[in-house]
C-alpha positions, -999 to +999 in steps of 0.1 A: -460+810+700-440+823+669-459+797+646-491+810+660-481+846+654-472+839+618-504+819+613-523+848+628-505+873+605-512+853+574-549+850+582-551+886+589-535+893+554-560+869+538-589+885+555-583+917+534-587+897+502-620+887+487-619+849+480-640+828+458-637+791+451-646+797+414-609+789+401-591+821+414-570+800+435-572+768+415-535+770+410-533+756+446-548+724+435-525+721+407-492+723+428-493+684+430-493+680+392-459+662+386-444+689+363-453+717+386-445+701+417-410+690+403-403+725+390-413+741+424-392+717+445-362+721+422-367+758+428-370+756+464-340+731+465-360+706+489-345+675+498-362+641+495-380+643+530-393+679+524-407+666+489-425+639+506-441+661+531-449+688+504-466+663+482-489+652+510-496+689+519-505+697+483-528+667+479-546+676+513-548+713+501-563+702+467-590+681+484-598+709+508-602+731+478-626+708+459-646+706+490-646+743+493-660+744+457-688+720+465-697+740+499-719+767+484-726+794+509-694+786+530-671+785+502-652+815+510-646+804+546-635+769+533-608+785+506-594+805+534-590+774+555-575+754+527-551+784+520-542+788+556-537+748+561-513+750+530-493+781+543-489+768+579-479+732+569-454+743+543-439+768+568-433+739+592-417+718+563-394+743+547-365+764+560-370+802+563-354+808+527-374+781+511-408+794+527-397+828+513-393+815+479-426+795+482-445+829+491-428+846+462-441+818+437-476+817+455-479+855+451-466+858+416-490+830+404-519+849+422-510+882+408-505+867+373-539+849+375-561+877+390-540+907+399-544+901+438-514+894+461-521+865+485-499+870+515-473+894+523-438+883+528-424+884+562 
């Protein structure tokens, strides 16, 4: 129930943001690049098992973002789904403190790229 509530809060936060699949959230698909990935897992202090799961989540998120960029009229909906997928699955893999750090990284990256916060920390 708690996970469902957190997912609902994340989706509600995201619904207030205008999304576009034109590259504003391209950083999500770049999380699985070797340099960015290793820096992120070092910052998070992720163990080997968490790294393995995160790598898979980031690859799947990247695929979903690529699909969203090709979907045309439904691109906003698909980008929201890809972001929700990424957030929900990383929340399940990381500890509470690690997830908080992850949200900070995503928000700071988002703010630096287009001056819009992704999600609220909770």
